[in-house]
Structures are given as structure tokens and as C-alpha cells.
ZAVEX-295436 format. One line per 4 residues: their letters; for each residue y, z, x of C-alpha. Coordinates in steps of 0.5 Angstrom, whole numbers, plus 500, padded with zeros to 3 digits. Each point is the difference from the previous one (the first is absolute). Example, Ala and Ser with C-alpha at 12.3 -4.5 7.8 and 13.67 -1.06 7.14 Angstrom:
! ZAVEX-295436
AS> 491,516,525 ~ 507,498,502
***
This chain:
! ZAVEX-295436
XXXX> 500,500,500 ~ 505,502,506 ~ 498,493,503 ~ 501,497,493
XXXX> 507,503,500 ~ 503,498,507 ~ 497,493,498 ~ 504,500,494
XXXX> 507,503,504 ~ 500,495,506 ~ 498,493,495 ~ 505,503,496
XXXX> 505,501,506 ~ 498,494,503 ~ 502,495,494 ~ 507,499,502
XXXX> 499,497,506 ~ 505,499,505 ~ 494,497,505 ~ 501,493,502
XXXX> 494,499,505 ~ 498,494,494 ~ 505,497,500 ~ 503,495,506
XXXX> 506,495,501 ~ 500,492,499 ~ 505,495,501 ~ 503,493,498
XXXX> 501,495,504 ~ 508,498,502 ~ 502,498,492 ~ 507,499,503
XXXX> 504,505,496 ~ 495,500,494 ~ 498,506,495 ~ 493,501,498
XXXX> 500,500,492 ~ 493,500,498 ~ 493,501,503 ~ 494,499,496
XXXX> 492,500,504 ~ 494,496,497 ~ 495,505,503 ~ 501,504,506
XXXX> 501,494,505 ~ 503,495,496 ~ 508,502,499 ~ 506,496,498
XXXX> 507,502,501 ~ 507,497,498 ~ 507,500,502 ~ 507,500,496
XXXX> 506,497,504 ~ 506,504,500 ~ 504,494,502 ~ 498,492,498
XXXX> 500,498,507 ~ 495,504,502 ~ 492,498,499 ~ 496,504,494
XXXX> 492,500,502 ~ 494,501,498 ~ 495,504,504 ~ 493,501,500
XXXX> 495,503,505 ~ 491,500,500 ~ 500,507,504 ~ 503,505,495
XXXX> 508,500,502 ~ 498,500,508 ~ 503,493,501 ~ 504,496,495
XXXX> 502,494,501 ~ 505,495,497 ~ 497,496,494 ~ 505,497,497
XXXX> 508,500,501 ~ 505,496,495 ~ 508,500,502 ~ 501,501,492
XXXX> 507,504,499 ~ 495,504,495 ~ 494,505,503 ~ 494,502,498
XXXX> 500,506,495 ~ 492,501,498 ~ 493,499,504 ~ 494,500,494
XXXX> 492,496,500 ~ 496,499,495 ~ 494,500,504 ~ 498,500,506
XXXX> 502,492,502 ~ 507,500,495 ~ 506,502,502 ~ 507,500,497
XXXX> 507,501,504 ~ 506,502,495 ~ 506,497,503 ~ 505,504,497
XXXX> 497,499,493 ~ 503,492,500 ~ 495,497,503 ~ 492,502,502
XXXX> 495,498,506 ~ 493,499,499 ~ 494,499,504 ~ 493,500,498
XXXX> 497,500,506 ~ 502,507,504 ~ 507,497,502 ~ 498,493,503
XXXX> 504,496,496 ~ 506,503,495 ~ 503,496,494 ~ 507,501,498
XXXX> 500,501,492 ~ 507,500,498 ~ 501,505,494 ~ 504,496,494
XXXX> 503,508,498 ~ 502,505,504 ~ 496,506,500 ~ 502,508,501
XXXX> 493,502,501 ~ 493,496,500 ~ 492,503,499 ~ 496,494,502
XXXX> 492,501,496 ~ 496,494,503 ~ 502,493,503 ~ 502,498,493
XXXX> 503,505,497 ~ 507,504,501 ~ 506,503,496 ~ 505,501,502
XXXX> 507,505,498 ~ 507,498,499 ~ 505,505,499 ~ 507,496,499
XXXX> 503,497,494 ~ 499,496,497 ~ 493,496,502 ~ 497,508,501
XXXX> 493,501,498 ~ 493,499,502 ~ 498,494,504 ~ 493,497,501
XXXX> 497,495,503 ~ 492,499,498 ~ 501,493,506 ~ 502,504,506
XXXX> 506,500,500 ~ 502,493,499 ~ 503,500,493 ~ 501,507,497
XXXX> 502,502,492 ~ 504,506,497 ~ 495,504,495 ~ 503,506,500
XXXX> 509,503,499 ~ 503,505,498 ~ 506,495,498 ~ 507,502,505
XXXX> 498,506,502 ~ 494,505,503 ~ 496,496,503 ~ 496,502,505
XXXX> 500,499,508 ~ 494,504,502 ~ 493,497,497 ~ 493,502,502
XXXX> 493,497,497 ~ 494,503,502 ~ 496,494,495 ~ 501,495,496
XXXX> 501,504,495 ~ 503,507,501 ~ 507,501,504 ~ 506,503,501
XXXX> 508,500,501 ~ 506,502,500 ~ 508,500,502 ~ 502,504,506
XXXX> 506,499,500 ~ 501,504,494 ~ 495,504,500 ~ 496,498,493
XXXX> 497,495,496 ~ 493,502,503 ~ 495,496,496 ~ 493,498,500
XXXX> 496,494,498 ~ 492,499,498 ~ 501,493,499 ~ 502,496,507
XXXX> 508,501,498 ~ 501,496,494 ~ 501,507,496 ~ 503,507,503
XXXX> 501,507,497 ~ 505,505,503 ~ 496,507,503 ~ 505,504,502
XXXX> 508,497,499 ~ 502,503,506 ~ 495,500,505 ~ 500,495,506
XXXX> 496,499,507 ~ 500,496,506 ~ 492,500,501 ~ 495,501,494
XXXX> 493,499,503 ~ 492,501,495 ~ 493,502,503 ~ 498,498,493
XXXX> 503,499,493 ~ 500,506,498 ~ 503,504,507 ~ 506,498,505
XXXX> 507,503,503 ~ 506,498,499 ~ 506,502,505 ~ 508,500,501
XXXX> 503,507,502 ~ 494,503,497 ~ 492,499,500 ~ 497,499,493
XXXX> 492,499,497 ~ 498,497,495 ~ 492,501,497 ~ 501,496,493
XXXX> 502,494,502 ~ 508,501,502 ~ 501,503,493 ~ 501,507,502
XXXX> 503,502,507 ~ 499,507,503 ~ 504,502,507 ~ 497,502,506
XXXX> 503,504,505 ~ 502,497,506 ~ 500,503,507 ~ 505,503,504
XXXX> 503,494,503 ~ 508,499,500 ~ 502,494,495 ~ 494,498,498
XXXX> 499,494,496 ~ 495,495,499 ~ 500,492,502 ~ 493,499,501
XXXX> 493,502,497 ~ 493,499,503 ~ 495,503,496 ~ 494,500,504
XXXX> 495,503,494 ~ 502,505,494 ~ 500,506,505 ~ 504,497,506
XXXX> 506,496,500 ~ 506,499,504 ~ 507,500,499 ~ 506,497,505
XXXX> 507,500,498 ~ 507,504,504 ~ 496,506,501 ~ 501,504,506
XXXX> 499,506,503 ~ 505,505,503 ~ 497,503,507 ~ 505,504,503
XXXX> 507,495,501 ~ 494,494,500 ~ 499,496,493 ~ 494,496,500
XXXX> 497,495,496 ~ 494,503,495 ~ 494,497,496 ~ 498,504,494
XXXX> 493,500,498 ~ 495,504,495 ~ 493,501,500 ~ 499,503,493
XXXX> 504,495,496 ~ 506,502,501 ~ 498,509,499 ~ 503,501,506
XXXX> 505,495,505 ~ 500,500,507 ~ 504,497,506 ~ 498,496,506
XXXX> 505,498,506 ~ 498,494,503 ~ 504,500,506 ~ 503,507,503
XXXX> 502,497,507 ~ 507,497,498 ~ 505,501,494 ~ 496,496,495
XXXX> 502,496,494 ~ 497,500,493 ~ 494,496,498 ~ 502,496,494
XXXX> 493,497,499 ~ 493,503,501 ~ 494,496,500 ~ 492,502,500
XXXX> 495,495,499 ~ 495,506,501 ~ 499,508,501 ~ 501,498,508
XXXX> 505,495,501 ~ 507,499,497 ~ 507,498,503 ~ 507,503,499
XXXX> 506,495,501 ~ 506,503,503 ~ 506,495,499 ~ 501,498,508
XXXX> 497,497,505 ~ 492,503,500 ~ 497,504,494 ~ 493,506,500
X> 494,498,500
***
């Protein structure tokens, strides 16, 4: 019994883990002033990243790794005035790179060739279901609403609108039927669809999300400056208590299983007078949240993006020239 008490004590004490031995620094090649905007990994070895461009004279890039991020090569470069915003895959061969929501680049052979698909509508956010079907949102009147394509982005049709105001600027589709949208700019109009975006109903008019992820049709998490969980398909949400970190915000959610979830965002831990970027993690479905500090060697940035492909392999990105793996 005494031994069991000690085991439970040390397991609980170690939950807020500041040990950085499981993380190591990785580096991108010279990007000539461009900054990484998004990363995604197909598996523990193959990943893609895209960059934004601060000025029209600076290239934007698609980068690829085949050894877990230890080495990156420039897979595609563009002198377009619009930088890339998202990199999304639908299967092991098909990847989409969204350039400032005005055009899409598509590959069906893991980046060996890229096809440019101009978008006929401007969108604030996009959710890609498969190689053919995508939903995009536009919050600006008079064309605001939900747009859908079933031919890989070649043509789009308006399938829903709230009129001249209250249209969403964020969208997430769990599958072809269930999804969520919101208007982050006004912290309102949190809606759900169960028929692929053709109809939406409000759940809580004063709620929103910067990221939202579901593990099945019932269980999911969403976050902004709080973390919330649902177990009834998003109809009701309850707050969970974040760890003791500074400036808690959720910009990225990565779900390993129903118990283990990672959060990336603006969180930091203050030790002495130093701010360290912190990732938040739960191993019991959110009943308790701890944190990890991937890099304690220097004042580190804040990890906006976290992406795990399994319980052991994950990446967290800081908006500078490198990120921690």
C-alpha cells in the first residue's frame, strides 16, 4: 500500500512535465525571409510545410521531409504576392496547399508535381473532405456564406448564407455530414451542420473556436482562450481547467486518442524572469491538463501549431526558422 501511494504521488507530480529530453530542435533551409505558416505529417517520416510571404518580392514555399523533419527540401516555390496559409492531406498521395484562400495547389503523387487550381471565390477558411469535395466560408457581404465544390475546387456553389451579416469565417468538417462553423471576429454564431453544410443551426450564439477537433461523432474539443469538451456531438460543451501557464490560448489541437490530446497556442510558462513556450497535454480526456516545455535552452517562442501522428511522434512549430520535434 505504501509503495502504491508513492507511485501515485510521483505519477501525479510528474504530470506537469518540464522535462525536455523527449524533444529536439529541427531546422528548415534558408527561406529568404519567408515564415512557416502550417505543417502536416502523413506519417512519422513524411511531412509538408508551407510558408507565408511578408512582401511580394519574397518567395513562398512548399517544403517536404521524408525523414521525420531532420532534413527539409524546397518542394515548390512561387513568386506570387499571396503566401500559403494551409497544407492539408486527404490520403497518402493527395495533398492540398491553400494559398491565402485565393487559389489551391494540388498534388496526387506526394509532391512530385503540383497543379494550380484558381478559386472562383475568396474564402476565410476551408475544410477539405477528400480529393473532390471541399467546403469554404466567406464572411464578407454580399457574397458571404458557405461554398461547396465537388470537383476538386474547379467550380464552387453557394449552398448556405445568413444574408448580409453573421456569416462564418471558420469551418471544420469532421466528415461529409457533420461540421461546425463560427464567426471568430464577433465571437458569435457557433453553428453545427448534419447534412454537409446545406443547413446550419446555432448551438450557442456567444461561442467560437480557433481550432476544433473530434475523435468520433460524439467526442471533441474546441478552444480559444479556454478549452471545452463535448460528449454529445457538440450540442453541449463544458469547460476544462487548463494548466498553470501564462496567456493560455488554443490555436491548434491534436488528438491521439480519447484520453490523450495536445494543445498548441500562445501558452507560456514563466520561470524566473524567462518566458518559455509551453505545450499543453492531457492523458485522461481533459480531467487534468499538464504542460511541457520543449526548449529550455533559451527564451523560446510560443508554439502555435502542434501535430502528432501517434503517441510518440509529434511536431510543434514556433514562428521562426526552426521548430521542435
